[in-house]
C-alpha positions as CSV (number, residue, x, y, z in Angstrom):
1,M,-25.4,77.5,27.8
2,Q,-27.5,77.7,31.0
3,K,-29.0,74.3,30.2
4,R,-25.5,72.8,30.1
5,Q,-24.8,74.1,33.6
6,E,-27.8,72.3,34.9
7,I,-26.7,68.8,33.8
8,D,-26.1,66.4,36.7
9,F,-22.4,65.8,36.6
10,T,-22.4,62.1,37.6
11,E,-25.2,61.1,35.3
12,H,-23.7,63.1,32.4
13,F,-20.4,61.2,32.5
14,E,-22.0,57.8,33.0
15,S,-24.1,58.1,29.9
16,K,-23.8,55.4,27.2
17,Q,-22.1,57.7,24.7
18,F,-19.0,57.5,26.9
19,M,-18.8,53.8,27.5
20,N,-16.2,53.1,24.7
21,T,-13.3,54.0,26.9
22,T,-10.9,52.0,29.0
23,A,-11.6,54.0,32.1
24,D,-11.7,50.9,34.2
25,Q,-8.0,50.3,33.5
26,P,-5.5,51.9,35.9
27,V,-2.9,54.3,34.4
28,K,0.4,52.6,34.8
29,I,2.4,53.8,31.7
30,A,3.8,57.3,31.1
31,V,5.2,58.9,27.9
32,F,7.9,61.5,28.1
33,P,8.4,63.4,24.8
34,V,12.1,64.4,25.0
35,G,13.0,64.8,21.4
36,G,12.8,68.6,21.1
37,L,15.8,70.7,20.1
38,G,15.6,73.1,23.1
39,T,16.5,76.1,20.9
40,R,15.3,78.6,23.5
41,F,18.3,77.6,25.7
42,L,21.0,77.7,23.1
43,P,24.0,77.6,23.5
44,A,23.5,75.5,26.7
45,T,21.5,72.9,24.7
46,K,23.8,72.6,21.8
47,A,25.3,69.5,23.3
48,M,23.0,68.8,26.2
49,P,19.3,67.9,26.2
50,K,17.1,70.7,27.7
51,E,15.5,68.0,29.9
52,M,18.9,67.6,31.6
53,L,19.1,71.3,32.6
54,P,19.4,71.3,36.4
55,V,17.0,72.8,38.9
56,V,19.3,73.1,41.9
57,D,21.0,69.7,41.7
58,K,18.6,67.5,39.8
59,P,17.8,67.6,36.0
60,L,14.3,68.4,34.9
61,I,13.7,64.9,33.6
62,Q,14.4,63.4,37.0
63,Y,11.7,65.6,38.7
64,A,9.2,64.5,36.1
65,V,10.0,60.8,36.4
66,E,9.9,61.1,40.2
67,E,6.4,62.7,39.9
68,A,5.3,59.8,37.7
69,R,6.6,57.2,40.1
70,A,4.9,58.9,43.0
71,A,1.6,58.6,41.0
72,G,2.0,54.8,40.6
73,I,3.4,54.7,37.1
74,E,5.2,51.4,36.5
75,E,6.4,51.7,32.8
76,I,8.1,54.7,31.3
77,I,8.6,55.5,27.6
78,F,11.0,58.2,26.5
79,V,10.4,59.5,23.0
80,T,13.9,60.7,22.1
81,G,15.8,62.4,19.3
82,R,19.3,62.8,18.2
83,G,21.7,63.9,20.9
84,K,19.6,62.7,23.8
85,S,21.9,59.9,25.0
86,A,22.6,61.8,28.2
87,I,19.0,61.0,29.3
88,E,19.6,57.3,28.9
89,D,22.9,57.5,30.7
90,H,21.3,59.4,33.6
91,F,18.8,56.6,34.3
92,D,21.4,53.9,33.8
93,F,23.6,52.4,36.5
94,A,27.1,54.1,36.4
95,A,29.3,51.3,37.7
96,E,32.6,53.3,37.3
97,L,31.2,56.3,39.2
98,D,29.7,54.1,41.9
99,G,33.1,52.4,42.4
100,V,35.0,55.7,42.7
101,L,32.5,57.1,45.2
102,N,32.7,53.9,47.2
103,E,36.5,54.1,47.3
104,R,36.3,57.6,48.5
105,N,33.7,56.7,51.2
106,K,31.1,59.1,49.7
107,H,28.2,56.9,50.7
108,S,25.6,59.7,50.8
109,D,26.4,60.5,47.1
110,I,26.1,56.8,46.3
111,E,22.7,56.7,48.0
112,T,21.6,59.8,46.0
113,L,22.6,58.2,42.7
114,R,21.0,54.9,43.5
115,A,17.8,56.7,44.4
116,I,17.4,57.9,40.8
117,P,14.0,56.4,40.0
118,G,13.8,53.4,37.8
119,P,10.2,52.0,37.5
120,P,9.5,48.4,38.2
121,G,8.3,47.8,34.7
122,G,11.4,49.4,33.2
123,I,12.2,52.2,30.8
124,A,11.8,51.9,27.0
125,Y,13.2,54.3,24.4
126,T,11.8,55.1,20.9
127,R,13.0,57.8,18.6
128,Q,11.1,60.6,16.9
129,Q,13.1,60.9,13.7
130,M,11.4,64.2,12.6
131,P,10.4,67.0,14.9
132,L,6.8,67.2,13.7
133,G,5.1,68.2,17.0
134,L,3.9,66.8,20.3
135,G,1.1,64.8,18.7
136,H,3.6,63.1,16.4
137,A,5.9,62.3,19.4
138,I,3.1,60.6,21.2
139,W,2.1,58.7,18.1
140,T,5.7,57.5,17.7
141,A,5.2,55.5,21.0
142,R,2.0,53.9,19.9
143,H,3.3,50.3,19.7
144,L,4.7,50.5,23.3
145,I,1.5,52.1,24.6
146,A,-0.7,49.5,22.9
147,N,-4.4,49.6,24.0
148,R,-3.8,51.1,27.4
149,P,-4.6,54.5,29.0
150,F,-1.4,56.4,29.5
151,A,0.0,59.6,31.0
152,V,2.1,62.2,29.2
153,L,4.5,64.5,31.1
154,L,6.5,67.3,29.6
155,A,9.6,67.7,31.7
156,D,10.1,71.4,31.1
157,D,6.8,72.0,32.9
158,L,8.0,71.6,36.5
159,V,5.2,71.4,39.1
160,R,5.9,71.9,42.8
161,A,3.1,70.5,44.9
162,N,2.5,68.8,48.2
163,V,0.7,66.0,46.3
164,P,2.4,65.4,42.9
165,C,0.4,66.8,40.0
166,L,0.0,63.6,38.2
167,R,-1.1,61.8,41.3
168,Q,-3.8,64.4,41.8
169,M,-4.9,63.8,38.2
170,I,-5.0,60.0,38.6
171,E,-7.2,60.3,41.6
172,A,-9.6,62.5,39.6
173,Y,-9.4,59.9,36.7
174,G,-10.6,57.3,39.2
175,T,-13.8,59.3,39.4
176,V,-14.5,60.3,35.8
177,G,-12.2,58.3,33.6
178,G,-11.6,59.4,30.0
179,N,-9.1,62.1,29.1
180,I,-7.8,64.7,31.6
181,M,-5.5,67.6,31.0
182,A,-3.9,69.8,33.7
183,V,-4.8,73.5,33.3
184,M,-4.0,76.8,34.8
185,E,-5.3,80.3,34.3
186,V,-3.1,82.6,32.3
187,P,-3.3,86.3,31.4
188,K,-5.4,86.9,28.3
189,E,-2.4,88.2,26.4
190,H,-0.7,84.9,26.8
191,T,-3.3,82.6,25.4
192,N,-1.4,82.5,22.1
193,R,1.3,80.4,23.9
194,Y,-1.0,77.5,24.9
195,G,-3.8,75.2,24.1
196,I,-6.9,76.8,25.5
197,I,-10.0,75.0,26.6
198,Q,-13.7,75.9,26.1
199,P,-15.2,75.1,29.5
200,G,-18.5,73.5,30.3
201,V,-19.7,72.0,33.6
202,V,-17.5,72.8,36.6
203,K,-17.3,70.3,39.5
204,G,-14.7,71.0,42.0
205,R,-11.3,70.9,40.4
206,L,-12.7,69.2,37.2
207,T,-14.1,71.2,34.3
208,E,-15.8,69.5,31.4
209,T,-14.1,70.5,28.2
210,V,-16.5,71.2,25.3
211,G,-13.9,72.6,22.9
212,M,-10.2,73.3,22.6
213,V,-8.1,75.8,20.5
214,E,-4.4,75.6,20.0
215,K,-2.6,79.0,20.6
216,P,-5.5,81.3,19.9
217,K,-5.2,85.1,19.7
218,A,-6.5,86.8,22.9
219,E,-9.6,88.0,21.2
220,L,-10.5,84.5,19.9
221,A,-9.6,82.5,23.1
222,P,-12.7,80.7,24.5
223,S,-11.2,81.1,28.1
224,Q,-8.0,81.8,29.9
225,L,-7.6,78.1,31.0
226,A,-4.4,76.9,29.5
227,I,-3.2,73.3,29.2
228,I,0.1,72.5,30.7
229,G,2.3,69.5,30.2
230,R,0.4,66.8,32.1
231,Y,-2.2,64.6,30.4
232,I,-4.0,61.3,31.0
233,L,-5.2,59.9,27.7
234,Q,-7.2,57.0,26.3
235,P,-5.5,55.0,23.5
236,Q,-8.1,56.0,21.0
237,V,-6.3,59.3,20.6
238,L,-3.5,57.4,18.8
239,E,-6.0,56.4,16.1
240,I,-6.7,60.1,15.5
241,L,-3.0,60.9,15.5
242,E,-2.5,58.2,12.8
243,A,-3.9,60.6,10.2
244,Q,-0.8,62.8,10.8
245,Q,-2.9,66.0,10.3
246,A,-1.0,69.2,10.8
247,G,-2.4,72.0,12.9
248,A,-1.1,75.2,14.4
249,G,2.5,76.0,13.4
250,G,2.4,73.2,10.8
251,E,2.9,70.6,13.5
252,I,0.8,67.6,14.5
253,Q,-0.9,68.9,17.6
254,L,-1.9,66.7,20.5
255,T,-4.7,69.1,21.5
256,D,-6.3,68.8,18.0
257,A,-6.5,65.0,18.5
258,I,-8.0,65.3,22.0
259,A,-10.5,67.9,20.7
260,R,-11.8,65.2,18.3
261,L,-12.6,62.9,21.2
262,I,-15.0,65.4,22.7
263,G,-18.5,64.0,22.5
264,Q,-17.1,60.4,22.2
265,Q,-15.3,60.2,25.5
266,P,-15.1,62.3,28.7
267,V,-12.6,65.1,28.3
268,H,-11.8,67.2,31.4
269,A,-9.6,70.0,32.4
270,F,-8.1,69.5,35.9
271,H,-7.2,72.5,38.1
272,F,-4.2,71.1,39.9
273,E,-3.0,72.3,43.3
274,G,0.6,73.6,43.2
275,D,2.9,75.9,41.4
276,R,4.0,75.4,37.8
277,F,7.3,76.7,36.4
278,D,7.9,77.0,32.7
279,C,11.5,75.7,32.6
280,G,11.5,75.8,28.8
281,D,11.8,79.6,29.3
282,K,15.0,81.2,30.6
283,A,13.3,83.4,33.2
284,G,11.0,80.5,34.3
285,H,14.0,78.3,34.8
286,V,15.8,80.8,36.9
287,I,12.7,81.4,39.0
288,A,12.3,77.6,39.5
289,N,15.9,77.4,40.8
290,I,15.2,80.1,43.3
291,A,11.9,78.5,44.5
292,F,13.4,75.0,44.8
293,A,16.5,76.4,46.5
294,L,14.3,78.2,49.1
295,D,12.7,74.8,49.9
296,R,16.1,73.3,50.8
297,P,17.2,73.7,54.4
298,D,20.8,73.5,53.3
299,L,20.5,76.3,50.8
300,R,17.7,78.5,52.1
301,K,19.7,80.9,54.3
302,E,22.4,81.7,51.7
303,V,19.8,82.3,49.0
304,V,17.6,84.5,51.3
305,D,20.7,86.5,52.4
306,Y,21.7,87.1,48.8
307,I,18.1,88.2,47.8
308,A,18.0,90.5,50.8
309,K,21.3,92.0,49.8
310,L,20.1,92.6,46.3
311,A,16.6,93.9,47.3
312,P,17.6,97.6,47.8
313,T,19.2,97.8,44.4
314,L,16.2,96.3,42.5
């Protein structure tokens, strides 16, 4: 283990064993798996996609798409499921609504709606017909991804950062290429909720990943570094997912496929700068609403006053 720590970082990741990647290609395409059922938010998600749950006044999926656009993403793929048409409608032009707002001289609302990001390369939709896991969702988009590196964003992982999380990762990708996953440290008792990395060489915010385990028990976890919903991946991962091999929970796990790339391509964990909110969790969603409301000059005072009023009773 000590010998590993002495490896020169630059030379290590320029070695010939890692030359079969497309690291010289910029990341311009992003996949958004939005086919999940959102059962943790029932009954709210009975008729509404969980990705459309608002944080203050924007749905989660819009925050994620805005993050992707800020990172230079030009093409977006939504991997949808049944009952997800609201997502398509949100990113479409609503001519009737636009007309009504114009008649009522609500020009600021018109500007807000027209600012909903649509990438220059357009938005494509494909359907995951069976909920077989994140890896399966990514594989479903394989023909649209083709032989290109791509990003993956999970909308219910909301990241608040001065520099958008994916942009931070793409800047790091420009240095080391390969595959990169955003990570954060979690309490040991929570390792069974995440994919956990086995760390190797550490260089700044990048940590070489020498192994990965999906949702390990605390006593079996190789670290407390948990993968969150941001990835940059090489297209070779799709070839591994082609096998449709089930992992933890009987699902096709993306982390299992990435783990098989270790030793063939660079695989790194990236310690992003910012705050992550688990908006797939009810408490996490409430906390995100409070945090983002406090960032808003038009809302901050009322929210602070209410919290101050509650404080003595808590």
